[in-house]
Residue, then its C-alpha position, 0 to 999 in steps of 0.5 A: m300437228g301436236r295433236n296429229t303427232k299424238e295420234l300418230s304414236v297411238y296407232k302405232r303402238i297399236i299396231k305393233t301390239a297386234l303384230k305382237e311387236l310391243p306387249a299389250d297393256l292387257i290381255l283379256s285371256n280365253c274369253n268368250l267374245l260376242n261378235v255383234f257384226t256377226g252374231e258368233i260367240s268365240r273362244t279368244d284373247i282380247s289384246i288392249a293398248a293404249g286405250r284400244i282393242a289391238s287384237i281379237d286374236k287367240s294368240s295375243g302375245k305378251a302383256k303387262k297383265v293379263l286377265d283370266c276371263s275363261q269364266y266370261y262372255a265379253v260384250p262391248g260397252l253399253l250406249d245410251g242413244h239419247v239422254h238428257l243428263d241433267s234431267t237425271l238430277l246428278t252433275p255428269t260426275q255424279l251420274s257416271k259413278i252409277i251407270l259405269p258400273c252398270g256397263t254404260t261406257t258411252v252417252f249421247i246427250d242432248p243438254m237442252e235443259i242446261a241450255n235453256v237456263l243458261g245457254l251456251r255458257g251452261i253447256n260447256s260448264l255441263l261438258e267440262d264435267a263430263w269430260g272428267s269421267p271415263l263415261k264417253t259423252y257425245v253431244q247432240i246439239s239442242s236445236r230447240v232453245p227455246t222449245a216453243p218461241g212465244l209460249e214460254t219464257t227461258g233463260a237463254v236463246l240458241g240460235v242458227r249461228e251458235v248451232v252452225r259453230m257447234i256442229r263442227w265440234g268434234t265431239v258433236v254427233g248430231l242435231g238434237e231432238l227437233d219436234p214437228s212444230k218447227v218443220i211443220p209449217p217449214q221454218d227458215e231457222y230450224l231448216l238452216k240448222v238442219i241443213a249445216t248438220k247434213k253438211s257436216w254429215k251428221v245425224r238428225v235427231g227426231h221427237a215426234a210424238g203422235l205424228s202420223g200419215a202426211e205430217l210424218n212423211a213431211y217430217a222424214s223429208a227434212g232429214i229427221g233420222d229418228d224417234h224416241e217418242c214412240v208409244t205404240a208398236e204402230e207408230a214405231l212401225e210407220r217410222i221404219r217405213v219412212g226410214m227412220k231408226v226407232m229408239i226403245r226408251e225406258g225412262s222413270s215415267e216413259r216405259n216403251l219397252e215392252e210394247l215396241i219390242k213386240l216389233i222385233i219378236k212377234s212381228g219380225q222386223d229387222p233389229r237393225n232399225f232398233f237400238f235403246c235410250t233412257d231420255d230421262k231416268h232418275p238415280n233412284d230407278i238406276v240404283k234399284e233397276g239398272h241402266i241400259d243393262y236393264n233394257v236388255r234384261k228386259a228385253i230378253s225376259l220379253g223373249l228376245d235373243p240375248i245377242k240381238a238384244i246386246q246389239l240393240a245396246t251397241i252397234n246399232c246405235a253407234e252406226h246410227f250416229r256413225l262412230d262404230d269405228d270407234v264404239g259399239s264392238i270389240a273389234p281392232g282399233r275401237f276403244a277398249d270398253v268391255i263388260l264381263v258378264r258370266d250369263l248372257e240371259k241374266f246379263k249382269p255386269e261384273i267387270v267393266i272396262a273403259n279406254g282399256k282399264i277396269v273401272a268397275k267390278k261387281g257394281k262398284l266403281l274403282v276409279g276416282l273421278r275428278e270433281y268439277r267446279w260449277p262457277a257461281w253464276s250457274t248456282n243462282t238461276i232462280k229469279i222469281k220477282r217476288d214471293v208468290m201467294p195463295a191467291d196468285f193460283e186462284i182462278n175466278s168465275s161468275k158461274e156457280v159451276q164452270a166448265v174447265r180444260v183438264i190435263q189427264i196425265i197417262e201413267g208411263q207415258i210422256i203423252n198427256k190427254e185433253i178432257k173437259t169437267e165442271l167444277a164448283v165455284r165458291e165465293g168466285k173462285v174455281i176450287v179443285n175436286t179432290a174426289n175426282d182428282i182434279l187438281k190445280i197445277a201452275c208454272v211460275e216463271r223464274h229466269k227473268r222476273t217477269g212475274n208470270i204465272a199460269t194456273a190450269f187443272v190436272k187429273g192423275f196425281e191423286l194428292k188428296e192434300g198439300a202440294i209437290a213442286s219443281s224446278v225441273a220442267h221440260d224444257h223452259h224449266n220454269i217452277v211447276v207445282v201441283g196441289a190440293s191447296e193454293a196455300d201449299m202450292a205458294r208455300a211450295v214455290n217459295e221454298i224452291k225459291r229460298m233453296g236456289g232450285g229443287l224438288v219439294a213436298v209440302n202439307q199444311g204449310k210444312i215442307l215434308e221432304k225436299l231435294e236441293l238442285p242449285v246447278a241451274g236449278l237442275m242438279s245436285m252436287h251431292s253423291p248418287e246415294i245422297v240424292t237417291r236417298k232424298l228422292e225416295k223419301l220425296n217419292q214417299a212423301a208424295r204417296q203419303l199426300g195420295c199420289k200413286l204415280n211411280a215416278p210423281f216428279m219426273t211425271l210433274s217435270f213433264i207436264s209442262l212441255p208445250t211440244v208433246p200432246e195434247l196439252g202443255l202448261t207454260d208460264k204464259g198459259l195452257v198450250d194446245v200443243r197440235s194448234r200451238r197456240i195458248v188456250p183458255v182454261k175456262l170454257d164458255 
């Protein structure tokens, strides 16, 4: 009853303000309002009360504060339709410091990273941190913890009981990304999660990399509502045809916007079937490019009408998650999340308003944020049985030349290819071939001290020497390391153990650069400026070792993913994603 009384008071305040019986808290006077429902731009006033829009009537009445907006277009705060906050390497509070000034006022998060490390209590801590910021955080409950049962070791499990309980939370908008292996063939555990979500009238988020034809139809028939894994326009169109929405992803290592936006610009597909997400984007890329505002600018530069681009970043996402009565538009009753820009085509947020308050101006955050104190157990998650040795990464062979499977990464994409090659054998050990860019990659278990270490081969990093390693490794988040030298690989893994989690670059036994990630081995407690600076130095160190990838550590974090074709590497071995089984690295 107490909560209803408070909400009753808020609504009375808004209604009386709209009727001009009470003064508004803030009026945005004489602005060019972009109406995302109609596509119209009209000169009007925006009246704000109790953190919500009271009126978009030209004569808005009196106000405690009036802001002259005659030089601005007023557009809704931007929405990120699917993001793993913990993959940004920043805690939610620190992340909000750089994405609020970009105009992102609402995010839809899947906290599967921290869930796979620390389970439900990790999710609760992540949300406690997130809710200390004006950034609105809605949750897609992680559906796959672990992602590949039996094929990996994780730190925690979220079963049907936990998902059914969490789906009732008011901040939960749906079930987090569910990969095809969970419903093809049908598995009771995951279908029960889908059913619970559907009964709550909430969305089921997809993750259908490489799926097509009969399998895509089967996947959609399980009630999956969207997909953010489309790489080609043909894949995206297939999903639209079966009633799924397409999230156009533009992250650090997965760049899909340029290809997918063709469906709207060149093929004339209905833009209402699309909206934007970042999925995984490092802070240095956010600082350099922007966040969802970058997606808007890039879409416009490729020929998309600015109004349609803004609709993809706002109302389309809000309607999909059934929150359009709260976010995604500037209309009576909605949260007062407004961006003021001078030019729609250039789309540079100059003033950002969240919950009716000015929170950022000209790229600078103007409000103080509550700093969350992470519990001690969340910073003690690197539990390796013993220090690793160079010999732990050796692959034996009795042949002179050994045929092997190799993970070939694809720049700008999350997917990879399986290729086969032959490598020389020296003193009974298969050796790397840096001239042909065939390096070793290994996954070291770090949750339960099992001692599991799996080693394979990878192509695409182009390291000529040294090694790079990370405790961010989707979705199990064991330690993943790639290198030209077993000794440097061991040095890198042991340094991550010593740091309690993080990223590191090593050469000839020397630590070149590192970034500590003590929170669950995933996130730093430092400011975005410090993390960005350290990440840039790490990327530069990787380049000095020969790597030419734009985001080497983001790419490294996805190499071990056992649910995205064609190969993944976990602590238990090399996974053939399509057959969902461990396959040998060496070929007869």
